[in-house]
C-alpha positions in Angstrom: 38.3 39.9 126.9 40.0 38.5 123.8 38.0 37.5 120.7 38.9 35.2 117.8 36.5 36.1 115.0 36.8 34.5 111.6 40.6 34.1 112.2 41.1 37.7 113.4 42.0 38.8 116.9 40.3 41.6 118.9 40.4 42.8 122.4 37.9 44.6 124.6 38.7 46.1 128.0 35.5 47.3 129.7 35.5 50.6 131.6 33.2 49.3 134.3 32.9 45.7 135.5 31.5 44.0 138.6 32.0 40.4 139.9 30.4 37.9 142.2 31.1 34.3 143.0 29.6 31.3 144.7 29.3 27.6 144.4 32.5 27.3 142.4 31.3 29.9 139.8 32.3 33.4 139.0 29.9 36.0 137.4 31.0 39.2 135.7 28.9 41.9 134.3 29.1 45.5 133.3 27.1 48.3 131.7 29.4 50.2 129.3 28.6 52.7 126.6 29.4 51.7 123.1 31.5 54.1 121.1 33.4 54.5 117.9 36.4 52.6 119.3 34.1 49.5 119.6 32.8 49.6 116.0 35.3 47.2 114.5 34.6 44.5 117.2 30.9 44.9 117.0 30.7 44.7 113.3 33.1 41.7 113.2 30.8 39.9 115.7 27.6 40.9 113.8 29.0 39.5 110.5 30.9 36.5 112.1 30.9 33.0 110.7 32.5 31.8 113.9 33.7 33.5 117.0 35.3 32.6 120.4 35.8 34.7 123.5 38.5 34.3 126.0 37.7 35.6 129.5 40.9 36.7 131.1 41.1 37.0 134.9 43.8 37.6 137.4 43.8 33.9 138.4 41.7 32.1 135.8 40.7 32.2 132.1 38.0 30.5 130.1 37.5 30.1 126.3 34.0 29.7 124.9 32.5 29.5 121.5 29.9 32.2 120.8 26.8 30.4 119.6 25.4 31.2 116.2 22.1 32.3 117.8 24.0 34.9 119.9 25.9 36.1 116.8 22.5 36.5 115.1 21.2 38.5 118.0 24.1 40.8 117.8 23.5 41.3 114.1 19.8 42.1 114.7 20.7 44.5 117.5 23.0 46.4 115.1 20.2 46.5 112.5 17.7 47.8 115.1 20.2 50.4 116.3 20.7 51.7 112.8 17.0 51.6 112.0 16.4 53.8 115.0 18.9 56.4 113.7 21.9 55.3 115.7 25.3 56.0 114.3 28.8 55.0 115.4 
């Protein structure tokens, strides 16, 4: 995945990812642990004024704007993580 967050570029390569497709759509999901190497991206997303994500596939790609509500959810998740004693 490539991100454009407030004019800065970031990349994320998941360690584990699954796919499915049907009806002309493709679904991708994964469950990856978040570590120190992800800190810069997560904080940029949590503090973003605007953000886009580019999904890169072997045959296709798609660019989507990350909605403000989702950015707010990321920010609140980081706050909860820290309130529960979590550290990067």
